[in-house]
Every structure is written in C-alpha cells, then in structure tokens.
C-alpha positions in Angstrom: 0.0 0.0 0.2 1.3 3.4 -0.7 0.8 6.1 1.9 2.1 9.2 0.5 4.1 9.8 -2.5 5.4 13.7 -3.9 8.1 14.5 -5.9 9.3 16.1 -9.0 12.7 17.1 -10.0 12.2 20.8 -9.0 10.4 20.1 -5.3 11.9 21.6 -2.1 10.3 20.0 0.9 10.5 22.1 3.8 11.1 20.8 7.2 7.6 21.8 8.7 6.1 20.3 5.1 7.9 16.7 5.8 7.2 16.9 9.7 3.6 17.5 9.0 3.6 14.8 6.2 4.9 12.1 8.9 2.5 12.9 11.3 -0.1 12.5 8.9 0.8 9.5 8.0 1.8 7.8 11.4 -1.8 9.1 12.3 -3.0 6.4 9.4 -1.0 4.1 10.4 -3.3 3.7 14.1 -1.9 3.3 17.3 2.1 1.7 17.5 3.2 0.6 20.8 7.3 -0.3 19.9 8.9 0.9 17.2 11.9 0.0 15.3 13.8 3.1 13.2 16.0 1.7 10.6 17.7 4.4 9.0 21.1 5.0 7.0 24.4 5.3 8.3 26.4 8.7 7.9 27.7 7.8 4.5 23.8 8.5 3.7 24.3 11.8 5.7 22.8 13.9 2.9 19.5 11.9 2.4 17.6 13.8 5.1 16.8 10.2 6.9 18.2 11.7 10.2 16.0 14.4 9.7 12.8 11.8 9.2 14.2 9.9 12.1 14.3 12.8 14.2 10.7 13.4 13.7 9.8 9.7 14.2 11.1 10.4 17.6 8.9 13.2 18.0 5.8 11.4 17.1 6.2 8.2 19.0 8.8 9.3 22.1 9.1 6.4 24.1 7.2 4.0 21.9 10.2 4.1 19.4 12.5 2.0 21.7 15.4 1.2 18.8 17.1 2.6 16.4 19.6 0.6 14.2 21.6 2.2 11.6 21.7 0.1 8.4 25.5 -0.3 8.3 26.0 -3.3 6.3 29.5 -3.5 6.4 30.6 -0.5 7.3 31.9 1.2 10.5 29.5 1.5 13.3 28.8 5.7 13.8 30.5 7.7 16.4 28.7 9.9 19.1 29.7 13.1 16.8 28.4 11.3 13.8 25.2 10.6 15.6 24.8 14.3 17.2 25.4 15.6 13.8 23.0 13.3 11.7 20.1 12.7 14.2 20.3 15.4 16.7 18.2 15.7 20.0 17.5 12.1 19.4 18.9 10.3 22.1 22.0 7.9 21.7 21.0 6.0 24.2 18.4 4.4 21.6 21.1 3.7 19.0 22.0 -0.2 18.2 25.0 -1.6 16.2 24.5 -4.1 13.8 26.9 -6.7 13.0 26.9 -8.5 10.1 29.1 -11.0 11.0 27.3 -12.5 14.1 24.4 -11.1 15.3 22.2 -12.2 12.4 19.3 -14.8 11.7 18.6 -16.9 8.6 15.3 -16.3 8.1 15.2 -18.5 4.3 17.2 -19.7 1.4 16.7 -18.3 -2.3 17.1 -21.0 -4.2 19.9 -21.5 -6.9 17.9 -22.3 -9.7 16.1 -18.4 -9.5 19.1 -17.3 -9.2 20.4 -18.7 -12.2 17.6 -17.6 -14.0 17.6 -13.8 -13.0 21.5 -13.7 -13.6 21.2 -15.4 -16.9 23.6 -17.6 -16.0 26.4 -15.6 -14.5 26.1 -17.3 -11.4 24.7 -20.2 -9.8 24.2 -20.7 -6.4 21.3 -20.9 -2.9 21.7 -17.4 -1.3 20.8 -17.4 2.5 18.9 -14.3 3.6 19.4 -12.9 7.1 18.3 -10.0 9.2 19.5 -9.0 12.3 17.9 -10.9 15.3 16.5 -7.7 17.0 14.0 -7.1 13.7 12.8 -10.8 15.0 13.0 -11.2 18.5 11.9 -7.4 19.3 8.6 -8.0 19.5 7.8 -4.6 17.2 4.7 -4.0 15.7 5.6 -1.2 13.2 9.4 -0.8 11.9 10.4 2.1 10.0 12.9 1.7 7.1 14.5 4.9 5.9 16.4 6.2 3.2 17.4 7.5 0.1 16.9 6.0 -3.4 19.7 6.9 -5.7 21.3 5.2 -8.2 24.3 2.0 -7.0 26.4 0.0 -8.3 25.2 -3.5 -6.7 21.5 -3.2 -7.1 21.1 -0.6 -10.0 18.5 1.8 -7.7 19.6 1.8 -3.7 17.5 1.4 -0.6 13.8 -0.3 -0.5 14.4 -4.1 0.9 18.3 -3.5 0.3 18.0 -1.4 3.6 17.0 -4.6 5.4 18.9 -7.1 3.6 22.2 -5.5 3.1 22.0 -3.0 5.8 21.2 -5.1 8.3 22.1 -8.0 6.8 24.0 -10.9 7.7 27.7 -11.9 5.5 26.1 -14.5 3.2 23.6 -12.7 1.5 25.6 -9.6 1.4 28.7 -11.4 -0.3 26.4 -13.5 -2.9 24.0 -10.5 -4.0 26.8 -8.3 -4.4 28.5 -11.0 -6.5 25.6 -11.8 -8.3 25.9 -8.1 -9.4 29.1 -8.0 -10.3 29.0 -11.0 -12.3 26.1 -10.0 -14.1 27.9 -7.1 -15.1 27.8 -3.2 -13.2 26.6 -1.2 -16.5 24.1 -3.6 -17.3 22.4 -2.7 -13.6 23.5 0.6 -12.7 20.2 3.0 -12.7 17.7 0.1 -13.2 15.2 -0.2 -10.9 14.8 -4.3 -12.1 17.4 -6.3 -12.2 19.0 -9.4 -10.8 20.1 -8.5 -7.5 16.9 -6.6 -6.8 14.8 -9.8 -7.7 16.6 -11.9 -5.3 16.1 -9.4 -2.4 12.3 -9.0 -3.9 12.1 -13.0 -3.2 13.0 -12.8 0.0 10.4 -10.0 1.0 7.9 -12.1 -0.5 8.3 -15.2 0.6 10.7 -14.8 4.3 9.9 -11.5 5.7 6.6 -10.9 4.7 5.1 -10.6 8.3 7.5 -8.3 9.2 5.8 -4.5 9.8 7.7 -3.0 7.5 6.8 0.7 6.5 9.3 2.4 3.7 9.9 5.8 4.1 12.0 6.7 0.9 13.7 9.8 -0.1 15.1 11.3 -3.3 17.8 13.9 -3.0 19.4 16.1 -5.9 21.2 19.0 -6.0 19.7 21.9 -8.1 20.3 25.4 -8.7 18.2 25.7 -5.5 20.8 23.8 -4.0 21.0 20.3 -2.4 17.3 19.6 -1.7 14.7 16.8 -1.3 12.7 16.1 -4.6 10.8 13.5 -3.4 9.1 11.5 -0.6 7.2 8.2 -0.8 5.9 5.7 1.8 4.8 2.6 1.7 5.0 -0.8 2.1 5.7 -2.8 -0.9 7.6 -2.3 -4.4 5.6 0.2 -5.8 7.0 2.9 -3.2 10.3 2.2 -4.1 9.6 2.1 -8.3 8.0 5.8 -7.8 11.3 6.9 -6.0 13.4 5.0 -8.4 11.7 6.5 -11.3 12.2 10.3 -9.8 15.7 9.2 -9.3 16.9 8.6 -12.5 15.3 11.7 -13.4 17.3 14.1 -10.8 20.4 12.0 -10.0 21.5 10.3 -13.8 23.3 13.1 -15.6 23.5 11.8 -18.9 26.1 13.6 -21.1 26.2 14.1 -24.7 30.3 14.1 -24.7 32.4 11.9 -23.1 35.2 12.9 -19.8 38.8 13.0 -20.8 39.7 14.4 -17.3 37.3 14.2 -14.2 38.4 15.3 -11.0 36.2 13.4 -8.3 36.4 15.3 -4.5 35.4 12.7 -1.4 34.6 14.2 1.5 36.5 13.5 4.5 33.9 13.2 7.0 32.2 10.6 4.5 34.5 8.9 2.6 37.8 7.6 4.5 37.9 4.2 2.6 38.5 2.7 -0.9 35.5 0.9 -0.1 33.1 3.9 -0.2 35.6 6.4 -2.1 35.2 4.3 -5.4 31.8 5.4 -6.2 34.6 7.8 -7.7 34.8 5.1 -10.5 31.7 3.4 -10.6 29.3 5.8 -10.9 31.4 8.0 -13.6 33.0 4.9 -15.5 30.0 5.0 -18.1 31.1 8.6 -18.8 34.8 8.4 -19.2 36.5 7.9 -22.4 38.8 5.2 -23.6 42.1 6.7 -22.0 40.5 9.3 -19.9 41.6 9.7 -16.5 40.4 10.0 -12.8 41.4 11.6 -10.6 40.4 11.6 -6.7 40.9 14.2 -4.2 40.5 12.0 -1.3 41.9 14.2 2.2 39.9 11.6 4.5 41.1 8.7 3.3 43.1 6.2 5.6 42.2 2.6 4.5 40.5 0.2 2.0 38.0 -1.6 3.4 35.6 -0.4 6.3 36.1 -4.3 7.6 39.7 -5.1 8.8 39.1 -8.7 7.0 37.9 -6.8 3.9 40.8 -4.3 4.0 43.4 -7.4 4.3 41.8 -8.8 1.3 41.9 -5.9 -0.8 45.5 -5.7 -0.4 46.2 -8.6 -1.1 44.5 -9.0 -4.7 43.8 -5.3 -5.3 41.7 -3.6 -8.1 42.1 -5.9 -10.9 40.4 -6.7 -14.2 37.3 -8.7 -14.1 38.6 -11.8 -15.6 41.4 -11.9 -13.0 39.3 -11.6 -10.1 37.2 -14.2 -11.3 40.1 -16.6 -11.6 41.2 -15.5 -8.1 37.9 -16.3 -7.0 38.3 -19.6 -8.6 41.1 -20.5 -7.0 41.3 -18.8 -3.7 39.0 -19.9 -0.6 39.2 -16.6 0.9 37.7 -14.9 -1.9 34.9 -17.6 -1.8 34.1 -16.7 1.4 34.3 -13.2 0.6 32.3 -12.8 -2.5 31.4 -9.4 -1.4 35.1 -8.6 -1.7 35.7 -10.2 -5.0 32.6 -7.8 -6.4 34.1 -4.7 -4.8 37.6 -5.3 -6.7 35.4 -5.4 -9.9 33.6 -2.1 -8.9 37.1 -0.8 -8.7 38.7 -1.1 -11.9 38.7 0.8 -15.1 38.9 -2.6 -17.1 42.1 -0.9 -18.4 39.7 2.0 -20.0 41.3 4.6 -18.2 43.5 5.6 -15.6 42.8 6.0 -12.0 44.7 8.3 -9.5 44.0 8.7 -5.7 45.3 11.5 -3.7 44.8 10.2 -0.3 45.4 11.8 2.9 46.7 9.0 5.2 47.9 6.4 2.6 51.3 6.2 1.2 52.3 6.0 -2.3 53.5 2.1 -2.1 49.8 1.3 -0.5 48.1 2.9 -3.5 49.8 1.7 -6.1 50.2 -2.0 -4.6 46.4 -2.3 -5.2 47.0 -1.1 -8.5 46.0 2.9 -8.4 48.1 5.9 -9.8 49.2 7.8 -6.6 49.8 11.8 -6.7 50.3 14.3 -3.9 47.4 15.1 -2.7 48.4 18.9 -1.8 49.8 19.5 -5.0 46.6 18.2 -6.9 44.7 20.4 -4.6 46.3 23.1 -5.3 45.9 22.7 -8.8 42.4 21.6 -8.8 40.6 23.7 -5.6 37.5 22.3 -4.7 36.8 25.6 -3.2 36.9 27.5 -6.9 35.3 24.6 -8.9 32.2 24.2 -10.2 30.1 20.6 -10.5 30.4 20.0 -14.0 32.5 21.7 -16.9 35.2 23.6 -15.9 38.8 25.0 -17.6 42.0 24.6 -15.7 45.3 26.3 -17.0 43.5 25.9 -20.4 42.8 22.2 -19.8 39.1 20.9 -20.0 37.8 18.9 -16.7 34.7 17.9 -15.5 34.2 18.4 -11.6 32.4 16.3 -9.7 31.9 17.5 -5.5 30.0 14.3 -4.6 29.9 11.0 -6.6 27.6 9.7 -3.8 25.0 11.8 -5.2 24.4 10.9 -9.0 25.0 8.7 -11.6 27.0 9.9 -14.7 26.7 7.9 -18.3 27.8 8.7 -21.9 24.3 8.8 -24.2 25.9 6.3 -26.8 27.4 4.1 -23.8 24.3 3.6 -21.8 21.8 1.4 -23.5 
C-alpha cells in the first residue's frame, strides 16, 4: 500500500512540510506500541533520513525503543556522527548492527532462481539473514528510512536493500553483491529492476512478509536551489520504491552528450574514509569516461581500503584488477570464495584498463595506493591545481585544460549517452 507520494525534479520539501506529512502518515497507521527505526548511517548523511528519524522520535516518543543504523559492512557510527545526523535523538536508542554475528537466517533463495535471473552468471543458493532484533524485538512497526539513488550493486539503492544488506548478514551481502558484479555493473546501474533486486524481492515476498515494515523513501538532488529533497514516498511494497526510483533516475542521473577526458572527483573527508566507499568516484563515472581518459580522486580523508579489517586485508592482497583476473582469483582462492562481496568490490573498482585512476589520499602512502593497482599523486599539489573551493560541478577550465568536476559522487550517476543502453 502507498501511504504518501509526492515528488518532482524542481520540488524542494520544507522542514515543517516533511514533519506534517510524517505525522499525518503515522496517524493513518494507527496506534503502535513498539517501534524500530532503520535509517542509513553517516555515509548517507545527505539522505534527509536523519531528519525523518528525528520526526519519528518526536511523534512516537518512548514507543520508539530502538534505532539501528543500516551499517551493512561499514564502520559503526561515532557519537559525533549520531549527534550531527540525528540531533535531539537520545544516543541510548542506537543499536550497532554486526553483519557477521548478530543475524538469523530467515530463508534461502534457491540456486535455480538465481541462475535464471542472472542469466547463468552465477548458480548458488543465497541464504537470507536479518539482524535478530527485527525478529525477536516484538515490534509492531519497523520504519525503514533512506534515499533512493543510483547504485552499483543493486541499480537503485534502498527499499529492501536496507533490510537484507543494511541490517543483513554476510552470506546474503556477499552473494548478492557478487550476483550483480558477475552479471555486469553497466547492465544494472540506474535500473530499478535487475537480478539483484529480484533476489531481494524474492526474499521479501517469501521470508519477511510478516514483518511490519513501512518504507520511507527520499529522493535528494543538487540543483540551482542547492541540495534539496525532491521526493518522498511512503509505503509497504515495491510500488513505493518504483516511484522513488523513477524520480531519482530523472534527478540523479546525469546523461552527458560527450565523454569525459579528465574527471576530478572530491571525496568529503567526513563521508569517505575508505576506497570501499570512495570508489563511488570510479563506478559512478565509468560509463561517462572516454577510453584513454583520466580520473583523479581527491581524497583527504582516506585512511584505509576496506571498512572491515578482513575486507581491508583481502583488498590489499588481491588489488583492483580487471574482472577476468578477479574471477580467476575467486575460482582459485578459498578466502575470496568466502568473501564474494570483496570480489564484487574489486570488480567495481577497476576501469578494466579503459582509463587511468589516480588517488590522492590524505592518510595512505604511495606504496599502499600503488600496491592495489591505482596511480598515486600528492594530495596537496593536486588540491592546489584543482581547488574544490573554486571549481563548480560540471565542466571547468583549469590552465587551458577542460575537466569535469564532481563534488560528491554519492549523489548521482554519470553516463555518456552513446554508452548507456
């Protein structure tokens, strides 16, 4: 059922307007005695989900007993991040999701279904897990809040990804990610319906349809009026997500008429501390970069490769190599077979030799960067040449050189018109 829908590329929701919409929607849902909120973590700070969570707390008060950020494989949120993203919400309500240990299996998506939807790219069962709190907490309302935006793994982020990946377990995270990578990232990005989404929809329909989940989906984009929330969709089924995805495709997808020869991407140090997240600079732009082109990533907050120690170790071991090499590593090495999410991430982080990738890190050495297959450049020198405070998003000229600048790759997807089919 769709409880609320509104959105347009030029819409800008006001704070009072959002609060009124949520309160009226909660009234329609009727009395609830125990509520769990599942917002994104700080890596989705701009989603406006923090604001929505705050209004849910204002409405439900002590009946909102638990807030579990959808960490997936990310670091847990710091107290400072919680305070900044959820001001006024008690820290005592927040729970930390552990994707390796705190989960229970709710069902298994069969291999023949996986083989069918992936067109034979993979053939294995996918156990589906969720955090035990969802099953054992006694909730009569679970609010899944988040932003719908183009995504490398699942085409368009959010909806049931927030449940099966955000507060899901290692088996589903690893295997679902690899389905998308093996099927082909370019065939998935920007598409609401794809093999990975079909896997998660199978899980929703067969394993968790008894959970009282309501989705609050936002669409956020940058325009002449700044960064604004363009859409809000509230419902309990796929229709809610589909409508948000359609608006996101309209507002977040930048279809360009000529390829990028040189791209400069800036990674906000508060948001991007690893290549696990920072490689959005690669896969969100790869369909727009010309063969022989250059991608330069300004990454002042970069401290590590993986957000998880095990994943970081595997990235350092294998590096960001071309897809055929990753697939060979998977066939030959048990550690990657047990961590298919990392294998998928390695595929996401390669240009397949089409263009060069230069990282300018704040806290990793030249040796570390080059050891995983990237080029290295000094951050200070590149910040002087490509000063984010003087560049505007889009085309710029620097020293008679034309560049394309992106201030936050998490907010969009870029593709050359002739390359996107």
